[in-house]
C-alpha positions as CSV (number, residue, x, y, z in Angstrom):
1,X,175.8,280.3,24.6
2,X,175.8,280.9,20.8
3,X,172.1,281.5,20.3
4,X,171.1,284.9,21.6
5,X,167.4,284.2,21.4
6,X,165.2,281.1,21.4
7,X,164.9,279.2,18.1
8,X,162.1,280.1,15.8
9,X,160.6,278.0,13.0
10,X,158.3,280.3,11.1
11,X,159.9,279.8,7.7
12,X,158.7,277.1,5.4
13,X,160.9,276.0,2.4
14,X,160.0,272.9,0.4
15,X,162.0,269.7,1.0
16,X,162.8,269.7,-2.8
17,X,164.4,273.2,-2.6
18,X,166.5,272.2,0.5
19,X,167.6,269.0,-1.3
20,X,168.7,271.1,-4.3
21,X,170.7,273.4,-2.0
22,X,172.4,270.4,-0.3
23,X,173.3,268.8,-3.6
24,X,175.3,271.9,-4.5
25,X,177.9,270.8,-2.0
26,X,180.5,268.2,-2.8
27,X,179.8,266.5,0.6
28,X,176.2,265.8,-0.4
29,X,176.4,265.8,-4.2
30,X,176.7,262.0,-4.5
31,X,174.0,261.2,-1.9
32,X,170.7,259.9,-3.1
33,X,167.9,262.5,-3.1
34,X,165.7,260.2,-0.9
35,X,168.4,260.2,1.8
36,X,168.8,263.9,1.6
37,X,165.1,264.2,2.0
38,X,165.3,262.2,5.2
39,X,168.1,264.6,6.3
40,X,166.2,267.7,5.4
41,X,163.0,266.5,7.0
42,X,164.6,265.5,10.3
43,X,167.0,268.4,10.8
44,X,166.0,271.5,12.7
45,X,165.2,274.7,10.9
46,X,166.2,277.5,13.3
47,X,165.7,281.2,12.4
48,X,167.9,284.1,13.5
49,X,167.4,287.8,13.5
50,X,170.0,290.3,12.2
51,X,172.8,290.5,14.8
52,X,172.1,287.1,16.4
53,X,175.0,284.8,16.7
54,X,174.8,281.3,15.2
55,X,178.1,280.3,17.0
56,X,181.2,281.7,18.4
57,X,184.9,280.8,18.0
58,X,186.0,278.5,20.8
59,X,182.6,276.9,21.4
60,X,182.1,273.2,20.9
61,X,180.9,272.4,17.5
62,X,177.8,270.2,17.3
63,X,176.1,271.1,14.0
64,X,176.5,272.6,10.6
65,X,174.2,275.2,9.2
66,X,172.8,275.4,5.6
67,X,171.6,278.9,4.8
68,X,168.1,278.7,3.4
69,X,167.4,282.4,3.2
70,X,169.1,285.6,4.3
71,X,172.8,286.5,4.8
72,X,175.3,285.9,7.5
73,X,178.9,286.9,8.2
74,X,181.8,284.7,9.2
75,X,184.3,286.6,11.2
76,X,187.9,285.4,11.0
77,X,190.0,284.9,14.1
78,X,193.7,284.6,14.7
79,X,196.0,283.6,17.6
80,X,194.7,282.5,20.9
81,X,193.7,284.0,24.2
82,X,192.4,282.5,27.4
83,X,189.1,281.0,26.6
84,X,189.6,280.6,22.8
85,X,190.7,282.3,19.6
86,X,191.4,286.0,19.7
87,X,189.5,288.1,17.1
88,X,191.3,290.4,14.7
89,X,191.9,293.8,16.2
90,X,189.2,295.9,14.5
91,X,191.0,299.1,15.5
92,X,194.0,298.1,13.4
93,X,192.0,297.3,10.3
94,X,192.6,293.6,10.5
95,X,189.0,292.5,10.5
96,X,188.3,289.7,8.0
97,X,184.8,288.7,7.2
98,X,183.2,286.3,4.7
99,X,179.7,286.9,3.5
100,X,177.5,283.8,3.6
101,X,174.3,283.6,1.6
102,X,171.6,281.2,0.5
103,X,173.0,277.7,-0.2
104,X,176.2,278.2,1.9
105,X,177.0,275.4,4.3
106,X,178.9,276.6,7.4
107,X,180.6,274.6,10.1
108,X,180.5,271.3,8.2
109,X,183.6,269.9,10.0
110,X,181.3,269.6,13.1
111,X,179.5,266.8,11.1
112,X,182.6,264.7,11.0
113,X,184.3,265.1,14.3
114,X,184.1,266.8,17.7
115,X,186.0,270.0,18.0
116,X,185.7,273.7,18.7
117,X,184.6,276.4,16.3
118,X,187.4,278.4,14.6
119,X,185.2,281.3,13.6
120,X,182.2,283.3,14.7
121,X,179.1,283.5,12.5
122,X,176.5,286.2,12.9
123,X,173.2,286.8,11.0
124,X,173.6,289.9,8.8
125,X,169.8,289.8,8.0
126,X,166.9,287.7,9.1
127,X,168.3,284.2,8.5
128,X,166.6,280.9,7.9
129,X,168.8,277.8,8.3
130,X,168.8,274.0,8.3
131,X,170.8,272.9,11.4
132,X,172.3,269.5,10.7
133,X,173.6,268.0,14.0
134,X,176.6,265.6,14.1
135,X,174.3,263.1,15.9
136,X,171.7,263.1,13.1
137,X,174.4,263.1,10.3
138,X,176.3,260.1,11.8
139,X,173.1,258.2,12.6
140,X,171.9,258.6,9.0
141,X,175.3,257.3,7.8
142,X,175.0,254.3,10.0
143,X,171.4,253.6,8.8
144,X,172.2,254.2,5.1
145,X,175.7,252.8,4.3
146,X,175.4,254.1,0.7
147,X,175.2,257.6,2.1
148,X,178.4,257.0,4.1
149,X,180.0,255.7,0.9
150,X,179.1,258.8,-1.1
151,X,180.4,261.1,1.7
152,X,183.6,259.0,1.9
153,X,184.1,259.5,-1.9
154,X,183.6,263.2,-1.5
155,X,186.1,263.5,1.3
156,X,188.6,261.4,-0.6
157,X,188.2,263.7,-3.6
158,X,188.8,266.7,-1.3
159,X,191.9,265.1,0.2
160,X,193.3,264.4,-3.3
161,X,192.6,268.0,-4.3
162,X,194.3,269.3,-1.2
163,X,197.3,267.1,-1.9
164,X,197.5,268.5,-5.4
165,X,197.4,272.1,-4.0
166,X,200.2,271.3,-1.5
167,X,202.4,269.8,-4.2
168,X,201.8,272.8,-6.5
169,X,202.6,275.2,-3.6
170,X,205.8,273.2,-2.8
171,X,206.8,273.4,-6.4
172,X,206.3,277.2,-6.4
173,X,208.3,277.6,-3.2
174,X,211.0,275.4,-4.6
175,X,211.3,277.4,-7.8
176,X,211.3,280.7,-5.8
177,X,214.0,279.3,-3.5
178,X,216.1,278.2,-6.6
179,X,215.8,281.7,-8.1
180,X,216.8,283.3,-4.8
181,X,219.9,281.0,-4.6
182,X,220.9,281.8,-8.1
183,X,220.7,285.6,-7.4
184,X,222.9,285.5,-4.4
């Protein structure tokens, strides 16, 4: 189980502040503030102590976390082993970590589809989060079609940007290949 301790809800951040944090993300930037207020009001606000695990690689993904206060660390994983992804071998210096802080959204793919976590996230300090479940997210999109439209536009823009990056990479690989052929 990902949560090492029971959920705690001692932290109180205004809905306005949470909406501002959500609007920083392209996924929510085009969503009306009133709809984001509904999301912020209905989502859970779990707290974690330093060292607690939000989720582990290989677990089923059911929610995304918006960091409201504190810091967390996302640990990279490679390869596979029985039961899920194998972490980098810390003894060989292959550990990769990404620091997460206020305003970061982690695990957002869980909002869009069922799947397993590809990384492990641990609290580096006392951590206050907004946990947005896939169920809540999808229910709000069903109830508010304009929210679904705004998210679809954001995802379309992401897909176009990814396509541009892939084309640019293909061009660079092609140029490098051409240079290598010319040097042979």
